C-alpha positions in Angstrom: 65.8 79.5 -17.7 65.6 81.8 -14.7 63.0 84.5 -14.8 63.3 87.8 -12.9 60.8 86.4 -10.3 63.0 83.3 -9.7 66.2 85.5 -9.4 64.4 87.5 -6.8 63.4 84.4 -4.9 67.0 83.1 -5.0 68.3 86.5 -3.9 65.7 86.7 -1.1 66.7 83.2 0.1 70.4 84.2 0.1 69.6 87.3 2.1 67.5 85.3 4.5 70.3 82.7 5.1 72.8 85.5 5.7 70.4 87.2 8.1 69.9 83.9 10.1 73.6 83.3 10.1 74.3 86.8 11.5 71.5 86.4 14.1 73.1 83.2 15.4 76.5 84.9 15.3 75.2 87.8 17.4 73.7 85.4 19.9 77.0 83.8 20.3 78.7 87.1 20.7 76.1 88.2 23.3 76.7 85.0 25.2 80.5 85.7 25.1 80.0 89.2 26.3 77.7 87.9 29.0 80.3 85.5 30.2 83.0 88.2 30.1 80.8 90.5 32.2 79.7 87.8 34.6 79.9 88.6 38.3 83.0 86.4 38.7 85.0 88.4 36.2 84.3 91.9 37.6 86.3 92.8 40.7 84.3 93.8 43.8 87.0 96.4 44.7 89.9 97.9 42.7 92.6 100.1 44.1 95.6 101.8 42.5 99.0 102.5 44.1 98.1 100.5 47.2 100.3 99.8 50.3 99.5 97.0 52.8 101.2 97.0 56.1 101.2 93.9 58.4 102.1 94.6 62.1 102.4 92.5 65.2 102.6 94.0 68.7 103.1 97.4 67.3 106.0 96.5 65.0 105.8 96.4 61.3 106.4 92.9 60.0 105.7 93.2 56.3 104.8 95.8 53.7 103.4 95.1 50.3 103.0 97.7 47.5 101.3 97.3 44.2 100.3 99.6 41.3 96.9 97.8 41.0 94.9 95.5 43.2 91.7 93.8 42.4 89.6 92.0 45.1 87.1 89.3 44.2 84.7 88.1 46.8 82.4 85.0 46.8 83.0 81.4 47.9 86.7 81.6 47.2 87.8 85.3 47.7 91.1 86.4 46.4 93.2 89.5 45.7 94.9 89.9 42.3 97.9 92.1 41.5 97.9 92.1 37.7 100.6 94.8 37.4 103.0 93.2 39.9 103.9 93.5 43.6 106.8 94.4 45.8 107.1 93.0 49.4 109.4 94.0 52.2 109.7 91.7 55.3 111.1 93.1 58.5 113.0 91.4 61.4 112.5 91.9 65.1 114.1 95.3 65.2 112.2 96.4 62.1 115.2 96.0 59.9 114.6 95.0 56.3 115.5 91.3 56.1 113.9 90.0 52.9 112.3 91.6 49.8 110.1 90.0 47.1 109.4 91.4 43.6 107.2 89.9 40.9 105.4 90.9 37.7 102.1 89.3 38.8 100.6 88.1 42.1 97.4 86.4 43.4 96.5 85.8 47.1 93.8 83.3 48.1 92.5 84.7 51.3 90.9 81.6 52.9 93.9 79.4 52.1 96.4 82.3 53.0 98.5 81.5 49.9 100.2 84.1 47.8 101.4 83.1 44.3 104.0 85.3 42.7 104.7 84.9 38.9 107.0 86.4 36.3 110.5 87.6 37.1 110.2 86.7 40.7 113.2 87.9 42.8 113.6 87.2 46.5 116.6 88.9 48.3 117.8 88.0 51.7 119.6 91.1 52.7 121.3 89.7 55.9 122.8 86.8 53.9 123.4 88.8 50.7 121.6 86.1 48.7 119.0 86.4 46.0 116.8 83.9 44.3 115.3 84.2 40.8 112.4 82.1 39.5 109.2 82.3 37.4 106.8 81.2 40.1 106.9 81.2 43.9 104.2 80.2 46.4 104.1 81.5 49.9 102.0 79.5 52.3 101.4 81.8 55.2 99.8 79.2 57.4 102.8 76.8 57.1 105.3 79.8 57.0 106.9 78.3 53.9 107.8 79.5 50.5 108.4 77.1 47.7 108.7 76.7 43.9 108.3 73.8 41.6 110.0 75.5 38.6 113.6 76.4 37.8 115.4 78.5 40.4 118.7 80.3 40.5 120.3 81.3 43.7 123.1 83.9 43.6 125.3 83.9 46.7 128.5 85.7 47.4 130.9 83.1 45.9 128.7 80.9 43.8 125.5 80.5 41.7 123.2 77.5 42.3 120.5 76.2 40.0 117.7 73.8 40.7 114.4 72.5 39.6 112.6 74.0 42.6 113.0 75.0 46.2 111.5 74.9 49.7 112.4 77.6 52.2 111.3 79.3 55.4 109.5 82.7 55.1 112.7 84.7 55.5 114.6 82.7 52.9 117.2 81.8 55.6 117.0 78.0 55.4 116.2 76.5 52.0 116.5 73.3 50.2 117.1 73.3 46.4 115.6 70.4 44.4 118.1 68.8 42.0 120.9 71.3 42.7 123.7 72.1 40.3 125.8 75.2 39.9 129.1 77.1 39.7 131.3 77.5 42.7 134.2 80.0 42.9 137.3 78.6 44.5 139.8 81.0 46.0 143.3 80.1 44.8 144.7 80.6 48.3 142.4 77.9 49.8 143.8 74.9 47.8 145.7 73.3 50.7 
């Protein structure tokens, strides 16, 4: 039979076990918070409503706008555009040739690679063509853009689909991986 002293010891033991469990849980949470607040997860620079302009020989070649940019420094510095980006690329006479829009972007500075993700749309204004995909990589050193995920290209008379794409920076010359699509045929051209 349990005496009041034994009940107190059992209750004291249960309280002690709960206290120890909470203590370990708090340490775990502190470690989690420490990881979240580590130097790698806090941007060195943040800017809102930012506009980058790239020029060459006094002519504007590209313009990139973003609602939010985060810059991370260190061994592998990068810029992150968590709220999306919009790029305009100009030709020799500063005419808009190509535009790029995405929900998210990240640019690795040393590698000179920009990755655009989420509702990516590239429009070649001169050719009246647009490409839709979920991820696009722009290798600035190689002057190439490419994608290894599904792409859709809308042209004046047809729509092409593929499992990826490789293109020049202006989206003038491109190669679609595993192409398939719908082509509109003008009834007067059947001869």
